[in-house]
TIFITOR-411031 format. One record per residue (C-alpha): residue number from 1; x, y negated, z; residue in one letter. Coordinates in Angstrom, 3 decimals. Last residue first. Example, Ala and Ser with C-alpha at 12.3 -4.5 7.8 and 13.67 -1.06 7.14 Angstrom:
<nodes>
<node pos="2" c1="13.670" c2="1.060" c3="7.140" code="S"/>
<node pos="1" c1="12.300" c2="4.500" c3="7.800" code="A"/>
</nodes>
This chain:
<nodes>
<node pos="98" c1="201.272" c2="-57.198" c3="-9.701" code="X"/>
<node pos="97" c1="200.767" c2="-53.265" c3="-10.099" code="X"/>
<node pos="96" c1="196.988" c2="-53.554" c3="-9.515" code="X"/>
<node pos="95" c1="196.957" c2="-56.228" c3="-12.529" code="X"/>
<node pos="94" c1="198.722" c2="-53.460" c3="-14.758" code="X"/>
<node pos="93" c1="196.359" c2="-50.875" c3="-13.970" code="X"/>
<node pos="92" c1="193.380" c2="-53.140" c3="-14.412" code="X"/>
<node pos="91" c1="194.314" c2="-54.146" c3="-17.687" code="X"/>
<node pos="90" c1="194.870" c2="-50.793" c3="-19.013" code="X"/>
<node pos="89" c1="191.476" c2="-49.899" c3="-17.589" code="X"/>
<node pos="88" c1="189.934" c2="-52.991" c3="-19.609" code="X"/>
<node pos="87" c1="191.854" c2="-51.959" c3="-23.077" code="X"/>
<node pos="86" c1="190.324" c2="-48.490" c3="-22.913" code="X"/>
<node pos="85" c1="191.593" c2="-47.236" c3="-25.694" code="X"/>
<node pos="84" c1="190.294" c2="-45.404" c3="-29.106" code="X"/>
<node pos="83" c1="188.427" c2="-48.044" c3="-30.968" code="X"/>
<node pos="82" c1="190.709" c2="-51.321" c3="-29.846" code="X"/>
<node pos="81" c1="193.787" c2="-49.146" c3="-30.778" code="X"/>
<node pos="80" c1="192.443" c2="-48.250" c3="-34.106" code="X"/>
<node pos="79" c1="191.824" c2="-51.946" c3="-34.497" code="X"/>
<node pos="78" c1="195.190" c2="-52.738" c3="-34.005" code="X"/>
<node pos="77" c1="195.689" c2="-55.054" c3="-31.128" code="X"/>
<node pos="76" c1="196.011" c2="-58.832" c3="-32.058" code="X"/>
<node pos="75" c1="192.415" c2="-59.414" c3="-31.274" code="X"/>
<node pos="74" c1="192.534" c2="-58.173" c3="-27.882" code="X"/>
<node pos="73" c1="195.684" c2="-60.641" c3="-26.843" code="X"/>
<node pos="72" c1="193.893" c2="-63.628" c3="-28.548" code="X"/>
<node pos="71" c1="190.764" c2="-63.160" c3="-26.285" code="X"/>
<node pos="70" c1="192.647" c2="-63.255" c3="-23.255" code="X"/>
<node pos="69" c1="193.229" c2="-66.730" c3="-22.842" code="X"/>
<node pos="68" c1="190.039" c2="-68.114" c3="-24.370" code="X"/>
<node pos="67" c1="188.003" c2="-65.285" c3="-21.983" code="X"/>
<node pos="66" c1="190.112" c2="-66.538" c3="-18.976" code="X"/>
<node pos="65" c1="187.900" c2="-69.353" c3="-18.265" code="X"/>
<node pos="64" c1="184.915" c2="-67.193" c3="-18.164" code="X"/>
<node pos="63" c1="186.425" c2="-65.761" c3="-14.774" code="X"/>
<node pos="62" c1="185.510" c2="-68.942" c3="-13.014" code="X"/>
<node pos="61" c1="181.615" c2="-67.914" c3="-13.528" code="X"/>
<node pos="60" c1="181.961" c2="-65.035" c3="-10.814" code="X"/>
<node pos="59" c1="181.482" c2="-61.595" c3="-12.899" code="X"/>
<node pos="58" c1="178.133" c2="-60.422" c3="-13.441" code="X"/>
<node pos="57" c1="178.307" c2="-61.255" c3="-17.270" code="X"/>
<node pos="56" c1="174.837" c2="-62.440" c3="-18.944" code="X"/>
<node pos="55" c1="175.503" c2="-60.752" c3="-22.226" code="X"/>
<node pos="54" c1="175.172" c2="-64.195" c3="-24.181" code="X"/>
<node pos="53" c1="178.450" c2="-65.337" c3="-22.138" code="X"/>
<node pos="52" c1="180.551" c2="-62.613" c3="-23.913" code="X"/>
<node pos="51" c1="178.792" c2="-63.834" c3="-27.270" code="X"/>
<node pos="50" c1="179.557" c2="-67.431" c3="-26.603" code="X"/>
<node pos="49" c1="183.428" c2="-66.890" c3="-25.287" code="X"/>
<node pos="48" c1="183.860" c2="-64.416" c3="-28.239" code="X"/>
<node pos="47" c1="182.646" c2="-66.804" c3="-31.212" code="X"/>
<node pos="46" c1="186.350" c2="-68.213" c3="-32.110" code="X"/>
<node pos="45" c1="187.284" c2="-64.472" c3="-32.606" code="X"/>
<node pos="44" c1="184.577" c2="-63.383" c3="-34.779" code="X"/>
<node pos="43" c1="182.174" c2="-60.848" c3="-33.536" code="X"/>
<node pos="42" c1="182.735" c2="-57.700" c3="-35.238" code="X"/>
<node pos="41" c1="180.920" c2="-55.579" c3="-32.493" code="X"/>
<node pos="40" c1="184.089" c2="-53.860" c3="-31.704" code="X"/>
<node pos="39" c1="185.578" c2="-57.018" c3="-31.569" code="X"/>
<node pos="38" c1="182.841" c2="-58.207" c3="-28.823" code="X"/>
<node pos="37" c1="183.167" c2="-54.882" c3="-27.013" code="X"/>
<node pos="36" c1="186.871" c2="-55.509" c3="-26.318" code="X"/>
<node pos="35" c1="186.073" c2="-59.108" c3="-25.023" code="X"/>
<node pos="34" c1="183.720" c2="-57.380" c3="-22.564" code="X"/>
<node pos="33" c1="186.334" c2="-54.901" c3="-21.641" code="X"/>
<node pos="32" c1="188.933" c2="-57.572" c3="-21.117" code="X"/>
<node pos="31" c1="186.671" c2="-59.570" c3="-18.687" code="X"/>
<node pos="30" c1="185.662" c2="-56.648" c3="-16.867" code="X"/>
<node pos="29" c1="189.192" c2="-55.653" c3="-16.181" code="X"/>
<node pos="28" c1="189.561" c2="-59.555" c3="-14.857" code="X"/>
<node pos="27" c1="186.630" c2="-58.856" c3="-12.622" code="X"/>
<node pos="26" c1="188.392" c2="-55.623" c3="-11.378" code="X"/>
<node pos="25" c1="191.732" c2="-57.312" c3="-10.970" code="X"/>
<node pos="24" c1="189.693" c2="-59.758" c3="-8.827" code="X"/>
<node pos="23" c1="187.793" c2="-57.282" c3="-6.685" code="X"/>
<node pos="22" c1="191.301" c2="-55.456" c3="-5.838" code="X"/>
<node pos="21" c1="193.112" c2="-58.372" c3="-5.193" code="X"/>
<node pos="20" c1="190.452" c2="-59.078" c3="-2.664" code="X"/>
<node pos="19" c1="187.841" c2="-62.137" c3="-2.821" code="X"/>
<node pos="18" c1="186.761" c2="-63.681" c3="0.406" code="X"/>
<node pos="17" c1="189.405" c2="-66.538" c3="-0.006" code="X"/>
<node pos="16" c1="188.821" c2="-66.939" c3="-3.735" code="X"/>
<node pos="15" c1="191.802" c2="-65.471" c3="-5.724" code="X"/>
<node pos="14" c1="192.947" c2="-67.830" c3="-8.380" code="X"/>
<node pos="13" c1="191.097" c2="-67.306" c3="-11.847" code="X"/>
<node pos="12" c1="193.029" c2="-69.278" c3="-14.290" code="X"/>
<node pos="11" c1="196.487" c2="-69.068" c3="-13.042" code="X"/>
<node pos="10" c1="196.220" c2="-65.323" c3="-13.136" code="X"/>
<node pos="9" c1="194.537" c2="-65.360" c3="-16.384" code="X"/>
<node pos="8" c1="197.679" c2="-67.189" c3="-17.876" code="X"/>
<node pos="7" c1="200.045" c2="-64.870" c3="-16.226" code="X"/>
<node pos="6" c1="198.335" c2="-61.624" c3="-17.821" code="X"/>
<node pos="5" c1="198.157" c2="-63.606" c3="-21.267" code="X"/>
<node pos="4" c1="201.914" c2="-64.193" c3="-21.105" code="X"/>
<node pos="3" c1="202.388" c2="-60.493" c3="-19.684" code="X"/>
<node pos="2" c1="200.245" c2="-59.123" c3="-22.413" code="X"/>
<node pos="1" c1="202.226" c2="-61.159" c3="-25.235" code="X"/>
</nodes>
């Protein structure tokens, strides 16, 4: 499921000409972390895009398109993993390996 979400995100957020792979991966990791925080804050899955938007994220707007694609993956994780693991860091590591 993670690979599917990751592939979908890459298609949803193509690299801009001035954006490096590292920057893109960091933005993606920030999106994942924001979704993780929403889950920890007990936001309903269907309300995540608005909850994240309400935080005024600093990533480029096109990364908002990935929120509905990644949210199901975060919400499928066991809550103990969501509490204890840094999903954004895991995403960053995987992204940089691609």
